[in-house]
N, C-alpha and C positions, 0 to 999 in steps of 0.2 A: 310640568308633569303632573298629571292626575294621580293622587296616590290612593292605593287601597290600604286603608289603615286597620290593622289587627293586631295591634299593641295597646289594647284598652286597659289592660293590667297595669301598663307603665303610666300612662295618664289618658283621659278622654277629652274629645272636644268641648268647648265650652258652650251650652245649652243657650238657645235664645231666651229663654226665660231667666236664667240665671244673668245673662248680659243686661237685660232690662232692669233687672233688681240693682244691678252694680251701678248701672247709669243713674237710676233714682237716687241711690245713696250717695253718689258723689255730689249731690246738692247739699247734703246734710254735713255742713263744714264744722259745726261744733263738736268740741270735744266731750265724750260721753260723761267724763267725771267733771264737767263744769256746772255749775248751778245756775248759770243764766239760760235764757231761754232756747237759744240755739243747742246748747250743750243738753239740756233736757229732752229736746226733741230727738237729739242722736241717742241719748239713753233709752229713750222708750223704742225706738227703732232695734236697738241692741236687746232689749227684754223680749220684743218679739221675735227676735230671730232665736234667741234660746228657745222660747216656746214650741216655734215651728220645728226645731230639731227634735225637741223631746217628744212631740207628736208624730214626727216620722219615724221614730224609733219605737213608738206604741207606748210611751211613758207618760201617765198623767202626773204622777208624783214619785218623789222616792230618790231623785237624783238630781244633782248639781251640774252644770255644763260650763267647762271651762275652755275658752278657745285659745289656740296654740297656732303656731306658724306652720306646723307640718304635722304628719302622723309619726314621724320620728320623734319630734320634741315631746308629743303626747305620750309616745310609750317611754320616753326618757323620764318625763315628769312621773310618770306612775312608778316605773321600778327604782330609778335611781331616787326619786322623792321619798320612796317608802323604805328604801335601804337606809337614807339619810336621817330617817326620823327617829330612830333609836329605840323605839318601843318593841320593834320585833326582834331585838339582838338576841334575846334568850334561846333562840332556835338557830340563828346564823345559817339557814340553809334557804336557797333559792332553788326553785325547779321551773325549768321550761321544757319546751319539745326541743328535738335536735334539728328542727326545720323551721325555726322562727325568722322572722325578718332581722337584718343585721342591727337595726334600732333596739331589738329586744335583747337578741344574743350580747351584743356589745355592752349594753347597759347592765346585764347580769355579770358579765365579766368584769366590768368596772367595779361593780359592787364588790364581787370576791377579792379583787386586788386591793381596793382602797379601803372597805370595811373588814374584810376577813370574812366573808360569807363562804360557806361551801355552795359551789355551782354545781346541780346535777340536770342533765339533759335526759329526757325520758324519749326513748326510741318512737319511731314513726314509720317503720318499715312498711313499704306498700302503701303508704298514705292513711295507716291507721294507727291512731294513739294506743300504746301498750299499755292497758290500764293495769294489768297484772303488776308490771315493772313499776308503775306510778304508784300502787298500793304499798308495795314493798318499801319504797323509797319514803312515803308519807308516815309509814310507821317509824322511821327515824326521825320525823319532825320536818317541819316548813314553815318559814315566815312570810314568803312571798311566792306566788305561783303565778305564772303568766303563760297562757296557751293561746295560739292563735285560732281563730274560727275557721278561715279559709286559706289554704297554703296558696301564695302568691304565685309559685312555679308549677305545681302539680295539679291544682285545682282541688285538693283534698278538702273535705268538710269533715272536721273533727268532732268528737263525742264530748263537747264541753260540759254538757249536763251531767253525764255519768262521771266524768273527772272532777267536776265540782263538789258531786256529791261524796266523791271518796275523800275529798280535802276536807270538808266539813265534819266527817266522820271521824277523821284522825287527827286533824288540825283545825279545830274550830276557830281558832283565833288568826289563821293565815290570812293573808291579803291577796284576794284572786283578781288577776287583772286579764282581759281577753282583748288582742289585738284584732278588731272585727273589720279592718281597712277593707279587705277584699269581699266581705259578706254583706255589709251594709247596703240596705235596700235591695238585696238579692236573695237574702235568705232570711229565716227568723233569727233575730238576735238573742243570745243567752242571758237576756237581763235580769232574771231571778236567780241566775247561779252564780254571779260575778259581783265583786265590790266596785269594779270599775272597768270601762272599754274604751276603745280608742277607734275614731272613724274619721275620714279625711275627704275634703271637696272635691279634688281634681280626679278622684276614681269614679264619680257620680256625675260627671258634666258641669261640676262646679269649677272654681277658679284655684290655681296653684296657690301654695303659700297660706293655707288656712285648713285647720283641722280643730277637733275637738277631743277632750277627755271628759268622760262621763263618769262621776264619783258619786257613789250611793250617800245618802243622808247618814247613816250609820258611820261609814269610813270618814265622811267629813267632820262628825262631831268629835270622833276619836283622834283627830288631827294626825291621821294616817301618812299624810305626805308633807315634806319639806319642799318648799319652792325652789326651783332651779335659778328663776329670775326674780331677783329682788329691786324693790322700786317704791312706787307710788300706791301700792294697795290695790291695783286693779284685779279684777276677777276674783274678788274675795280674799285678796292676798296671797294667791296661790300661783299667779303668773302676772307679773309687773309689766307695764309698758302699755301705752295707749292702743285699745283694741282697734284692729284694721276693720272698720265698719263696711267698706265696699265690698271687701271680700267674703266678710261674715255675711251680708246681705246675698250676695250671690250662691253661698253655700247653703243657706237656709232655703233658698228658692229652689235650688237644684234638688234638695233632699225631699222637699214636698212634693215636687213634680215626679221624681223618681219613684218615690213612695206610692203614689196613685197609679202609677204604672207598673208596679210589680208584677202583678198576675199577668199582664198582657206581655211584658217584656221577658217573663219566664218562659212563656210559651214559644215565644220567638226563637229564644236561646236555645231551648231544647231542641228545636227542629234543626237550627244551625249547627248545633253540636253532633247531632245524629248526621247529617250529611257530611260535615266534615270529617268526622270519624271515618265513614265509608271512603270517602274520595282521597283521603290521605294515605289511607292504609294501601287504597288500590295504586297510589302513586309510588308505592315502594317503601314508606315509611312505618314505623311503629308508634302506637300510641301508648303512653304510659298513663292509663286510667284507674285511680283507686275505687275501691269498692263503694263509697260514698263520695260523691264530688258534686261540684258545681258545673253549670253548663257554659259558663263563658271562659274558661281556661283549659286549653289542651296542650299537653306536654308530649312533645313529638321527638322521637329519636332516629336521626338520619343513618342510613347504611354506608358505614365508612367515610363519612364527610364530615369535617369538624363544622362546627355550628357558625364560625365566624365566616368560613367560607361560603355556606349557603345564605347566611345573611346578606352578604354582599352581592350576591348572585339575585337574590329576591329584590333586594333594593334597587338595583339596575333595571329591574321591571316595575319598579314603581309598587311593590308590596312590601309592606312594613309589618314586620314580626320582631320578635327578640330573643335573646339567648338565656333570658331570666330576669330577675330582678333588675329594674332600671337603676336601682340605687347601688348594684354593684356590678353593672354591666361594664364597666371600666377596668375592674378587677379581673385579671386573667386567672385566678384560682378556679379550681372545680368547685361548683356550687355545693355546698354542705347539704341544702334541702334534697338535691338529685342523689347525692351520696346516702343520705338518710332512707331516701325513698327505696335504695336497693342497687341503683346503677353503678356500674363501675367506673373508673376514671375516664377510660375511652368513650364509654356509652354517654356519661355524662357531658363529656367535650364535644359530643355530636348530637346535643339536644337543643332543640329551639322551642320557644313557647308561643302559641297562637292564642292570643286574648280577644274576645268579642265583646259586641255591644249590639244593642237591639237596632241599631241603625245600620248594621251590616246585612247583606243581603246574600241570597244564593248564588248570584253571579259574582260575588266577592270570593266565595268559597271556591267556586268552578275555576276562577282565576289561579287561586292559590294552589290547589291542586294540579293544575296544569303546568304551573311554574315549578313546582317541587318535581313532578314527574320528569320535566325537561332537566332541571338541575341533577336530579339523581342519575339520569342518563349520561350527562356529560362529566359531571364531576367525579363520580366513582371511578370512572376511566383515568381521570387525571390522578387521583390520589393514588390508586393502584399502579 
């Protein structure tokens, strides 16, 4: 069966450019930590990949790049690593939004239970970060602050710059982290507003199993993070283990390619978003669109149909969408992000996510809208 793939926020197809870079890197068998010739060739390639990622982020200097095995690991490395460091314990407070990825929420919850931090979640009702609530909480102190840039379920684009200004005003020594996984190569990153940020390869047509944490020079010099993985001192002793050069090469290549195409891809996605919004609404569904949002994620609430039922219906037609974050799709609990947005239990349980990439077409949207209309017509009668 030929699939119409509309689940690009879960993962993307590996690009030809990334495949080529990975194939070339497979011939570099030396360990980057070895001092002999093959090892130094690999080390040089590894260094080149770091520079490519910095360039793709628009960074000339001021940040270190640490490669990890996933965006979840990078988020853990930032939050748990900072909580473990000890230097922030004077405040003993961690602030995140109430719509974070599970890797951020669970890391903050772990720091709360393990190290005694108070864990506070800032509301994001309607897809808007509540800056007034944030300001009130910051007046009580904060050691670690972590806000995502783009919500992976609703597509909300949060005002990280304004939030960061408030953090710097009331808690100038706080460590500020941003999960940029869904925004990387799609929107401007808040580089000057944060101490650290996370990006991932497989969301931008790179390989799975590779991501990166960017840490500012200032935070690195302060020894802000304690490593979660100890060993041979790789990644400047912050993440031990021989680097996965093959995947890192694919990551760097995908990032450079996506960065060059950002403007063109944005225009394509804007058009697809508008088309999808019109046709999905015409199919009898409701879109949950934040005031400020990206164009590659659409949250769609179905009329009296459980999301799992519609997913099965669409899958049988070769159309791939999801019910939310792939990291928690097997968990039948109602999505905290959709609750935070303002959806009721029943609404959240009837919501699917459509996520686009620049390779999608108007024909894909037409097929989705037709299938949704068919599903609404058939499945509502069944559920009633």
